[in-house]
N, CA, C and O of each residue as an XYZ file, in Angstrom:
708
protein
N      22.075     10.620     -0.740
C      20.983      9.743     -1.091
C      20.257     10.333     -2.295
O      19.744     11.449     -2.211
N      20.203      9.623     -3.391
C      19.519     10.104     -4.592
C      18.025      9.960     -4.428
O      17.516      8.858     -4.228
N      17.332     11.061     -4.510
C      15.886     10.998     -4.373
C      15.291     11.133     -5.774
O      15.167     10.141     -6.492
N      14.932     12.319     -6.155
C      14.292     12.524     -7.446
C      15.120     13.515     -8.257
O      15.425     14.615     -7.796
N      15.473     13.111     -9.454
C      16.324     13.954    -10.292
C      15.583     15.184    -10.801
O      16.133     16.285    -10.805
N      14.362     15.002    -11.222
C      13.550     16.105    -11.716
C      12.318     16.226    -10.836
O      11.850     15.224    -10.295
N      11.784     17.428    -10.682
C      10.554     17.547     -9.885
C       9.448     16.687    -10.483
O       9.325     16.578    -11.703
N       8.646     16.078     -9.615
C       7.523     15.280    -10.073
C       6.438     16.202    -10.597
O       6.209     17.277    -10.043
N       5.778     15.790    -11.648
C       4.706     16.566    -12.235
C       3.376     16.018    -11.760
O       3.099     14.827    -11.904
N       2.558     16.884    -11.194
C       1.245     16.489    -10.716
C       0.218     17.027    -11.696
O       0.281     18.194    -12.084
N      -0.736     16.180    -12.103
C      -1.715     16.527    -13.122
C      -3.088     16.665    -12.473
O      -3.500     15.800    -11.701
N      -3.794     17.744    -12.782
C      -5.152     17.887    -12.272
C      -6.096     17.179    -13.234
O      -6.092     17.443    -14.436
N      -6.913     16.265    -12.681
C      -7.853     15.507    -13.507
C      -9.159     16.283    -13.643
O      -9.377     17.276    -12.949
N     -10.021     15.821    -14.538
C     -11.318     16.478    -14.723
C     -12.180     16.367    -13.468
O     -13.103     17.158    -13.276
N     -11.882     15.389    -12.617
C     -12.603     15.237    -11.356
C     -12.045     16.109    -10.249
O     -12.532     16.055     -9.120
N     -11.028     16.916    -10.550
C     -10.471     17.830     -9.567
C      -9.351     17.263     -8.722
O      -8.824     17.960     -7.855
N      -8.967     15.999     -8.954
C      -7.850     15.413     -8.202
C      -6.527     15.953     -8.718
O      -6.392     16.275     -9.898
N      -5.560     16.049     -7.828
C      -4.185     16.335     -8.226
C      -3.470     15.003     -8.207
O      -2.998     14.552     -7.164
N      -3.393     14.378     -9.365
C      -2.909     13.007     -9.463
C      -1.466     12.966     -9.937
O      -1.081     13.654    -10.882
N      -0.681     12.143     -9.258
C       0.691     11.905     -9.676
C       0.665     10.761    -10.682
O       0.381      9.626    -10.300
N       0.957     11.028    -11.977
C       0.936      9.960    -12.982
C       2.198      9.103    -12.913
O       3.046      9.300    -12.043
N       2.312      8.153    -13.835
C       3.469      7.259    -13.853
C       4.763      8.057    -13.995
O       4.879      8.947    -14.838
N       5.723      7.717    -13.153
C       7.019      8.387    -13.122
C       7.980      7.646    -14.044
O       8.064      6.419    -13.997
N       8.698      8.379    -14.875
C       9.619      7.783    -15.836
C      10.924      7.351    -15.161
O      11.482      6.309    -15.507
N      11.410      8.137    -14.208
C      12.687      7.863    -13.549
C      12.558      6.674    -12.593
O      12.011      6.817    -11.500
N      13.047      5.529    -12.989
C      12.945      4.294    -12.194
C      14.122      4.132    -11.232
O      14.241      3.088    -10.591
N      15.005      5.145    -11.113
C      16.162      5.050    -10.213
C      15.894      5.697     -8.859
O      16.801      5.788     -8.031
N      14.678      6.143     -8.624
C      14.315      6.784     -7.358
C      14.567      5.807     -6.203
O      14.214      4.631     -6.288
N      15.183      6.307     -5.124
C      15.458      5.452     -3.965
C      14.596      5.798     -2.759
O      14.317      4.926     -1.935
N      14.166      7.052     -2.638
C      13.393      7.500     -1.480
C      12.341      8.503     -1.925
O      12.601      9.347     -2.782
N      11.151      8.410     -1.340
C      10.098      9.390     -1.575
C       9.704      9.980     -0.236
O       9.296      9.255      0.671
N       9.824     11.290     -0.107
C       9.444     11.963      1.138
C       8.095     12.653      0.946
O       7.600     12.771     -0.175
N       7.516     13.102      2.040
C       6.261     13.846      1.971
C       6.437     15.103      1.116
O       5.512     15.490      0.401
N       7.600     15.744      1.176
C       7.848     16.937      0.356
C       7.853     16.621     -1.130
O       7.390     17.429     -1.936
N       8.372     15.455     -1.503
C       8.409     15.066     -2.916
C       7.002     14.925     -3.496
O       6.784     15.185     -4.679
N       6.053     14.515     -2.662
C       4.694     14.243     -3.120
C       3.698     15.332     -2.721
O       2.496     15.197     -2.950
N       4.204     16.405     -2.127
C       3.337     17.473     -1.621
C       2.451     18.031     -2.725
O       2.918     18.300     -3.832
N       1.181     18.200     -2.418
C       0.227     18.732     -3.377
C      -0.558     17.660     -4.103
O      -1.635     17.938     -4.630
N      -0.045     16.443     -4.141
C      -0.772     15.348     -4.785
C      -1.901     14.897     -3.874
O      -1.709     14.779     -2.664
N      -3.078     14.643     -4.437
C      -4.181     14.083     -3.669
C      -4.348     12.602     -3.968
O      -5.042     11.886     -3.246
N      -3.709     12.150     -5.036
C      -3.799     10.752     -5.435
C      -2.475     10.318     -6.052
O      -1.869     11.050     -6.834
N      -2.039      9.118     -5.688
C      -0.877      8.513     -6.346
C      -1.459      7.675     -7.477
O      -2.139      6.680     -7.223
N      -1.203      8.061     -8.707
C      -1.845      7.462     -9.871
C      -1.471      6.009    -10.133
O      -0.514      5.475     -9.574
N      -2.256      5.398    -11.000
C      -2.048      4.007    -11.386
C      -0.646      3.815    -11.950
O      -0.223      4.532    -12.857
N       0.063      2.845    -11.404
C       1.418      2.455    -11.818
C       2.459      3.576    -11.646
O       3.519      3.528    -12.269
N       2.171      4.571    -10.818
C       3.049      5.730    -10.665
C       4.501      5.334    -10.402
O       5.404      5.884    -11.031
N       4.744      4.400     -9.495
C       6.107      3.995     -9.159
C       6.314      2.498     -9.398
O       7.257      1.909     -8.870
N       5.449      1.895    -10.178
C       5.545      0.472    -10.492
C       6.928      0.144    -11.044
O       7.393      0.779    -11.991
N       7.573     -0.840    -10.454
C       8.866     -1.291    -10.958
C      10.052     -0.438    -10.566
O      11.140     -0.624    -11.110
N       9.878      0.495     -9.636
C      11.027      1.272     -9.140
C      11.790      0.369     -8.167
O      11.592      0.438     -6.954
N      12.651     -0.465     -8.711
C      13.302     -1.522     -7.931
C      14.328     -1.015     -6.924
O      14.770     -1.778     -6.065
N      14.719      0.261     -7.011
C      15.682      0.824     -6.053
C      14.998      1.599     -4.927
O      15.652      2.016     -3.971
N      13.696      1.789     -5.040
C      12.943      2.543     -4.038
C      12.901      1.763     -2.726
O      12.441      0.622     -2.697
N      13.381      2.376     -1.639
C      13.428      1.686     -0.341
C      12.482      2.267      0.696
O      11.997      1.532      1.556
N      12.203      3.571      0.641
C      11.382      4.227      1.660
C      10.372      5.171      1.032
O      10.671      5.868      0.062
N       9.157      5.183      1.605
C       8.104      6.072      1.127
C       7.430      6.721      2.332
O       7.105      6.049      3.311
N       7.225      8.029      2.248
C       6.394      8.732      3.218
C       5.315      9.450      2.428
O       5.604     10.346      1.635
N       4.070      9.051      2.651
C       2.939      9.637      1.942
C       2.455     10.861      2.719
O       2.173     10.747      3.912
N       2.348     12.042      2.070
C       1.944     13.264      2.784
C       0.442     13.297      3.087
O      -0.329     12.498      2.555
N       0.053     14.218      3.933
C      -1.341     14.337      4.357
C      -2.277     14.796      3.243
O      -3.495     14.706      3.398
N      -1.747     15.280      2.137
C      -2.604     15.707      1.020
C      -3.179     14.514      0.252
O      -4.196     14.656     -0.427
N      -2.548     13.351      0.348
C      -2.945     12.175     -0.438
C      -4.094     11.426      0.246
O      -4.017     11.079      1.424
N      -5.164     11.186     -0.526
C      -6.309     10.437     -0.005
C      -6.460      9.063     -0.651
O      -7.154      8.202     -0.110
N      -5.816      8.844     -1.807
C      -5.936      7.536     -2.455
C      -4.625      7.109     -3.112
O      -3.853      7.923     -3.619
N      -4.416      5.814     -3.079
C      -3.271      5.189     -3.738
C      -3.870      4.238     -4.760
O      -4.527      3.262     -4.397
N      -3.645      4.521     -6.034
C      -4.316      3.788     -7.112
C      -3.681      2.424     -7.387
O      -2.656      2.060     -6.811
N      -4.325      1.690     -8.285
C      -3.896      0.340     -8.658
C      -2.431      0.308     -9.103
O      -1.983      1.159     -9.871
N      -1.709     -0.671     -8.615
C      -0.312     -0.937     -8.988
C       0.645      0.228     -8.704
O       1.753      0.246     -9.241
N       0.251      1.191     -7.883
C       1.051      2.405     -7.663
C       2.494      2.110     -7.267
O       3.411      2.777     -7.747
N       2.707      1.138     -6.412
C       4.059      0.807     -5.946
C       4.382     -0.674     -6.164
O       5.304     -1.193     -5.534
N       3.657     -1.353     -7.024
C       3.899     -2.788     -7.215
C       5.293     -3.042     -7.803
O       5.822     -2.235     -8.568
N       5.851     -4.155     -7.432
C       7.168     -4.605     -7.905
C       8.311     -3.675     -7.506
O       9.329     -3.610     -8.195
N       8.146     -2.962     -6.404
C       9.243     -2.179     -5.823
C       9.960     -3.129     -4.865
O       9.745     -3.079     -3.654
N      10.793     -3.974     -5.403
C      11.389     -5.100     -4.664
C      12.283     -4.694     -3.499
O      12.492     -5.504     -2.597
N      12.814     -3.486     -3.479
C      13.684     -3.043     -2.382
C      12.935     -2.272     -1.307
O      13.526     -1.878     -0.301
N      11.648     -2.055     -1.508
C      10.852     -1.258     -0.572
C      10.757     -1.959      0.786
O      10.248     -3.076      0.882
N      11.249     -1.296      1.828
C      11.202     -1.865      3.185
C      10.302     -1.064      4.108
O       9.816     -1.601      5.103
N      10.065      0.206      3.805
C       9.346      1.074      4.719
C       8.333      1.943      3.986
O       8.663      2.609      3.004
N       7.073      1.927      4.485
C       6.015      2.772      3.955
C       5.370      3.468      5.134
O       4.950      2.817      6.090
N       5.288      4.777      5.072
C       4.587      5.531      6.103
C       3.399      6.207      5.438
O       3.558      7.172      4.690
N       2.196      5.688      5.719
C       0.979      6.240      5.150
C       0.426      7.300      6.094
O       0.440      7.116      7.311
N      -0.060      8.404      5.542
C      -0.645      9.444      6.387
C      -2.068      9.058      6.758
O      -2.671      8.186      6.131
N      -2.591      9.704      7.767
C      -3.944      9.412      8.235
C      -5.023      9.987      7.316
O      -6.211      9.896      7.623
N      -4.618     10.572      6.200
C      -5.588     11.079      5.225
C      -5.932     10.030      4.157
O      -6.920     10.188      3.439
N      -5.137      8.973      4.046
C      -5.372      7.949      3.017
C      -6.658      7.200      3.339
O      -6.832      6.674      4.438
N      -7.565      7.165      2.347
C      -8.854      6.490      2.533
C      -8.948      5.182      1.752
O      -9.629      4.247      2.174
N      -8.262      5.122      0.614
C      -8.364      3.907     -0.199
C      -7.010      3.502     -0.764
O      -6.174      4.334     -1.117
N      -6.831      2.190     -0.832
C      -5.615      1.602     -1.395
C      -6.086      0.665     -2.500
O      -6.848     -0.269     -2.248
N      -5.631      0.916     -3.720
C      -6.113      0.198     -4.893
C      -5.571     -1.208     -5.069
O      -4.705     -1.663     -4.322
N      -6.106     -1.882     -6.077
C      -5.693     -3.246     -6.430
C      -4.189     -3.296     -6.672
O      -3.636     -2.434     -7.355
N      -3.536     -4.296     -6.115
C      -2.110     -4.553     -6.331
C      -1.214     -3.361     -5.998
O      -0.091     -3.288     -6.497
N      -1.673     -2.441     -5.183
C      -0.918     -1.211     -4.902
C       0.498     -1.487     -4.411
O       1.424     -0.759     -4.771
N       0.683     -2.521     -3.598
C       2.001     -2.855     -3.064
C       2.380     -4.306     -3.381
O       3.251     -4.867     -2.716
N       1.753     -4.913     -4.367
C       2.037     -6.318     -4.683
C       3.487     -6.500     -5.140
O       4.063     -5.631     -5.794
N       4.044     -7.623     -4.789
C       5.412     -8.004     -5.154
C       6.471     -7.054     -4.604
O       7.541     -6.909     -5.195
N       6.182     -6.409     -3.483
C       7.190     -5.625     -2.761
C       7.841     -6.608     -1.786
O       7.528     -6.620     -0.595
N       8.733     -7.414     -2.301
C       9.246     -8.583     -1.581
C      10.126     -8.272     -0.379
O      10.422     -9.182      0.395
N      10.558     -7.030     -0.188
C      11.365     -6.672      0.989
C      10.547     -6.008      2.095
O      11.072     -5.742      3.176
N       9.284     -5.742      1.837
C       8.418     -5.079      2.816
C       8.133     -6.022      3.986
O       7.626     -7.126      3.785
N       8.460     -5.588      5.209
C       8.250     -6.451      6.384
C       7.017     -6.079      7.188
O       6.404     -6.949      7.806
N       6.638     -4.804      7.194
C       5.433     -4.412      7.929
C       4.873     -3.124      7.343
O       5.567     -2.368      6.663
N       3.607     -2.905      7.627
C       2.955     -1.665      7.204
C       1.889     -1.340      8.235
O       1.162     -2.222      8.692
N       1.802     -0.075      8.597
C       0.742      0.367      9.492
C      -0.306      1.054      8.632
O      -0.059      2.113      8.056
N      -1.469      0.441      8.555
C      -2.558      0.989      7.756
C      -3.363      1.909      8.669
O      -3.905      1.452      9.676
N      -3.451      3.197      8.337
C      -4.144      4.129      9.229
C      -5.646      3.850      9.323
O      -6.232      3.252      8.420
N      -6.249      4.281     10.404
C      -7.677      4.039     10.637
C      -8.559      4.772      9.629
O      -9.746      4.461      9.520
N      -8.017      5.728      8.897
C      -8.778      6.451      7.870
C      -9.100      5.569      6.656
O     -10.021      5.876      5.899
N      -8.356      4.489      6.468
C      -8.552      3.615      5.305
C      -9.865      2.849      5.442
O     -10.120      2.201      6.457
N     -10.693      2.937      4.399
C     -11.967      2.218      4.381
C     -12.015      1.168      3.276
O     -12.904      0.316      3.262
N     -11.057      1.230      2.348
C     -11.080      0.338      1.195
C      -9.670     -0.172      0.879
O      -8.733      0.608      0.708
N      -9.546     -1.498      0.806
C      -8.286     -2.144      0.422
C      -8.599     -3.044     -0.762
O      -9.405     -3.967     -0.644
N      -7.971     -2.785     -1.896
C      -8.287     -3.478     -3.142
C      -7.778     -4.908     -3.236
O      -7.108     -5.413     -2.335
N      -8.115     -5.545     -4.349
C      -7.686     -6.919     -4.646
C      -6.166     -7.030     -4.666
O      -5.485     -6.164     -5.215
N      -5.644     -8.076     -4.080
C      -4.222     -8.443     -4.130
C      -3.282     -7.293     -3.741
O      -2.165     -7.209     -4.251
N      -3.723     -6.424     -2.856
C      -2.944     -5.240     -2.461
C      -1.537     -5.592     -2.001
O      -0.583     -4.904     -2.364
N      -1.389     -6.645     -1.211
C      -0.078     -7.032     -0.676
C       0.371     -8.401     -1.206
O       1.250     -9.032     -0.619
N      -0.213     -8.852     -2.287
C       0.117    -10.156     -2.854
C       1.625    -10.272     -3.110
O       2.244     -9.371     -3.674
N       2.191    -11.389     -2.686
C       3.611    -11.715     -2.875
C       4.575    -10.763     -2.163
O       5.717    -10.597     -2.590
N       4.117    -10.148     -1.090
C       5.031     -9.404     -0.203
C       5.560    -10.461      0.764
O       5.094    -10.568      1.899
N       6.522    -11.227      0.308
C       6.937    -12.456      0.987
C       7.542    -12.252      2.373
O       7.566    -13.193      3.167
N       8.034    -11.050      2.690
C       8.614    -10.800      4.020
C       7.645    -10.081      4.961
O       7.960     -9.870      6.132
N       6.482     -9.711      4.459
C       5.484     -9.052      5.298
C       5.102    -10.005      6.423
O       4.711    -11.142      6.157
N       5.207     -9.561      7.688
C       4.940    -10.501      8.780
C       3.847    -10.085      9.740
O       3.307    -10.949     10.431
N       3.492     -8.831      9.826
C       2.508     -8.395     10.805
C       1.645     -7.293     10.193
O       2.170     -6.296      9.697
N       0.308     -7.471     10.226
C      -0.587     -6.491      9.633
C      -1.788     -6.273     10.542
O      -2.351     -7.221     11.090
N      -2.170     -5.013     10.692
C      -3.397     -4.664     11.401
C      -4.304     -3.942     10.410
O      -3.956     -2.878      9.897
N      -5.468     -4.530     10.146
C      -6.442     -3.923      9.248
C      -7.316     -2.994     10.103
O      -7.862     -3.440     11.113
N      -7.461     -1.730      9.730
C      -8.217     -0.790     10.559
C      -9.701     -1.136     10.658
O     -10.260     -1.813      9.795
N     -10.318     -0.659     11.724
C     -11.704     -0.992     12.018
C     -12.697     -0.433     11.007
O     -13.826     -0.920     10.947
N     -12.327      0.568     10.210
C     -13.252      1.141      9.226
C     -13.384      0.297      7.970
O     -14.241      0.580      7.133
N     -12.557     -0.736      7.817
C     -12.617     -1.611      6.648
C     -13.647     -2.710      6.927
O     -13.512     -3.464      7.890
N     -14.678     -2.795      6.076
C     -15.702     -3.820      6.285
C     -15.619     -4.942      5.262
O     -16.148     -6.030      5.492
N     -14.963     -4.691      4.139
C     -14.807     -5.706      3.096
C     -13.335     -5.830      2.744
O     -12.639     -4.834      2.549
N     -12.879     -7.064      2.668
C     -11.499     -7.307      2.248
C     -11.566     -8.071      0.937
O     -12.134     -9.161      0.868
N     -10.982     -7.492     -0.099
C     -11.102     -8.041     -1.439
C     -10.198     -9.254     -1.665
O      -9.413     -9.638     -0.798
N     -10.328     -9.824     -2.818
C      -9.675    -11.086     -3.179
C      -8.154    -11.039     -3.087
O      -7.518    -10.094     -3.554
N      -7.579    -12.081     -2.473
C      -6.142    -12.315     -2.488
C      -5.269    -11.251     -1.867
O      -4.095    -11.143     -2.222
N      -5.804    -10.456     -0.945
C      -5.053     -9.328     -0.382
C      -3.673     -9.747      0.119
O      -2.699     -9.026     -0.092
N      -3.575    -10.894      0.775
C      -2.288    -11.353      1.324
C      -1.789    -12.632      0.642
O      -0.902    -13.302      1.171
N      -2.329    -12.968     -0.489
C      -1.940    -14.190     -1.196
C      -0.430    -14.218     -1.419
O       0.150    -13.249     -1.910
N       0.198    -15.326     -1.059
C       1.626    -15.505     -1.285
C       2.527    -14.763     -0.312
O       3.729    -14.645     -0.552
N       1.964    -14.259      0.785
C       2.775    -13.599      1.823
C       3.299    -14.681      2.763
O       2.781    -14.873      3.863
N       4.328    -15.376      2.311
C       4.842    -16.548      3.022
C       5.353    -16.243      4.423
O       5.357    -17.133      5.274
N       5.784    -15.015      4.689
C       6.310    -14.647      6.004
C       5.251    -14.120      6.966
O       5.562    -13.839      8.123
N       4.010    -13.980      6.514
C       2.949    -13.413      7.338
C       2.645    -14.343      8.516
O       2.295    -15.508      8.324
N       2.782    -13.811      9.744
C       2.510    -14.619     10.940
C       1.307    -14.117     11.724
O       0.579    -14.923     12.304
N       1.079    -12.809     11.758
C       0.000    -12.232     12.562
C      -0.827    -11.242     11.764
O      -0.295    -10.380     11.065
N      -2.155    -11.384     11.884
C      -3.073    -10.459     11.241
C      -4.165    -10.111     12.241
O      -4.744    -10.991     12.878
N      -4.440     -8.818     12.372
C      -5.566     -8.372     13.191
C      -6.615     -7.819     12.244
O      -6.353     -6.886     11.485
N      -7.816     -8.409     12.295
C      -8.926     -7.987     11.453
C      -9.968     -7.282     12.302
O     -10.128     -7.615     13.476
N     -10.681     -6.313     11.737
C     -11.733     -5.643     12.490
C     -12.934     -6.567     12.706
O     -13.207     -7.438     11.881
N     -13.642     -6.374     13.809
C     -14.796     -7.228     14.106
C     -15.983     -6.929     13.212
O     -16.893     -7.752     13.112
N     -16.003     -5.773     12.559
C     -17.136     -5.421     11.703
C     -16.964     -5.906     10.261
O     -17.678     -5.449      9.370
N     -16.043     -6.807     10.029
C     -15.859     -7.371      8.683
C     -17.165     -8.039      8.242
O     -17.715     -8.881      8.952
N     -17.649     -7.649      7.059
C     -18.869     -8.263      6.535
C     -18.580     -9.188      5.362
O     -19.412    -10.018      4.994
N     -17.386     -9.038      4.772
C     -17.067     -9.861      3.617
C     -15.549    -10.055      3.485
O     -14.779     -9.095      3.489
N     -15.156    -11.298      3.370
C     -13.772    -11.644      3.045
C     -13.847    -12.473      1.774
O     -14.434    -13.555      1.763
N     -13.252    -11.965      0.708
C     -13.323    -12.628     -0.588
C     -12.196    -13.660     -0.684
O     -11.211    -13.554      0.046
N     -12.315    -14.628     -1.547
C     -11.422    -15.769     -1.667
C      -9.932    -15.475     -1.752
O      -9.507    -14.389     -2.146
N      -9.167    -16.468     -1.372
C      -7.707    -16.488     -1.481
C      -7.001    -15.443     -0.620
O      -5.841    -15.116     -0.874
N      -7.678    -14.924      0.382
C      -7.080    -13.879      1.219
C      -5.740    -14.302      1.804
O      -4.784    -13.526      1.807
N      -5.673    -15.538      2.301
C      -4.442    -16.019      2.935
C      -3.835    -17.205      2.178
O      -3.094    -17.993      2.767
N      -4.131    -17.339      0.910
C      -3.611    -18.449      0.115
C      -2.079    -18.404      0.070
O      -1.501    -17.359     -0.229
N      -1.440    -19.496      0.355
C       0.024    -19.628      0.401
C       0.683    -18.726      1.443
O       1.780    -18.213      1.222
N       0.018    -18.537      2.565
C       0.596    -17.827      3.715
C       1.024    -18.906      4.708
O       0.389    -19.095      5.746
N       2.087    -19.596      4.385
C       2.496    -20.799      5.114
C       2.935    -20.549      6.553
O       2.968    -21.493      7.342
N       3.271    -19.322      6.924
C       3.721    -19.026      8.286
C       2.630    -18.447      9.174
O       2.873    -18.187     10.353
N       1.435    -18.241      8.635
C       0.367    -17.602      9.390
C      -0.047    -18.458     10.586
O      -0.484    -19.597     10.427
N       0.097    -17.896     11.776
C      -0.237    -18.632     13.006
C      -1.315    -17.937     13.825
O      -1.894    -18.563     14.713
N      -1.609    -16.652     13.556
C      -2.543    -15.934     14.405
C      -3.396    -14.954     13.594
O      -2.872    -14.072     12.913
N      -4.722    -15.125     13.679
C      -5.675    -14.170     13.108
C      -6.515    -13.680     14.279
O      -7.222    -14.463     14.913
N      -6.437    -12.385     14.563
C      -7.085    -11.788     15.728
C      -8.325    -11.012     15.265
O      -8.234    -10.120     14.422
N      -9.486    -11.369     15.834
C     -10.738    -10.682     15.538
C     -11.270     -9.963     16.769
O     -12.466     -9.679     16.835
N     -10.427     -9.662     17.740
C     -10.878     -9.027     18.973
C     -11.194     -7.547     18.741
O     -10.795     -6.963     17.733
N     -11.907     -6.965     19.678
C     -12.300     -5.556     19.608
C     -11.077     -4.652     19.577
O     -10.034     -4.983     20.139
N     -11.214     -3.511     18.919
C     -10.162     -2.491     18.930
C     -10.299     -1.667     20.212
O     -11.403     -1.491     20.727
N      -9.200     -1.175     20.713
C      -9.292     -0.377     21.946
C     -10.084      0.902     21.739
O     -10.253      1.682     22.676
């Protein structure tokens, strides 16, 4: 299984983050926690357009996934987010058309605009209880989405959240265990 041809370079920002910038090698098929070890942030567009990428495991060092980080990874079927992730940026997983499900850890407090837009095979999502605002178009165009569990403490749902979600049959607002 071809993973990464060259070691990934992690850049320390002026804010002290160890950010993984955009990766040049678009032939990556799998990302393991070891591949991303030491990164605290997956940078903007880091893996955007890696059309052969099928599996991702985010390590416990990562606290944020920036805008468009994994967008247009059309073969992506599996994402394992660690419980250290606190924020997921705008369009982070948009147009990942093979993604069927994702478990968003309870550590997540922020989900950006159009995060899962056009993930047409995504069918089941549970939004963690720490999320109080859901930004615009998060699930727009998720035609396969059938079940969504939202936290009861939601204070704001911005427009187009479920626009063109033609299979959506169940939105659950019940208490978390």
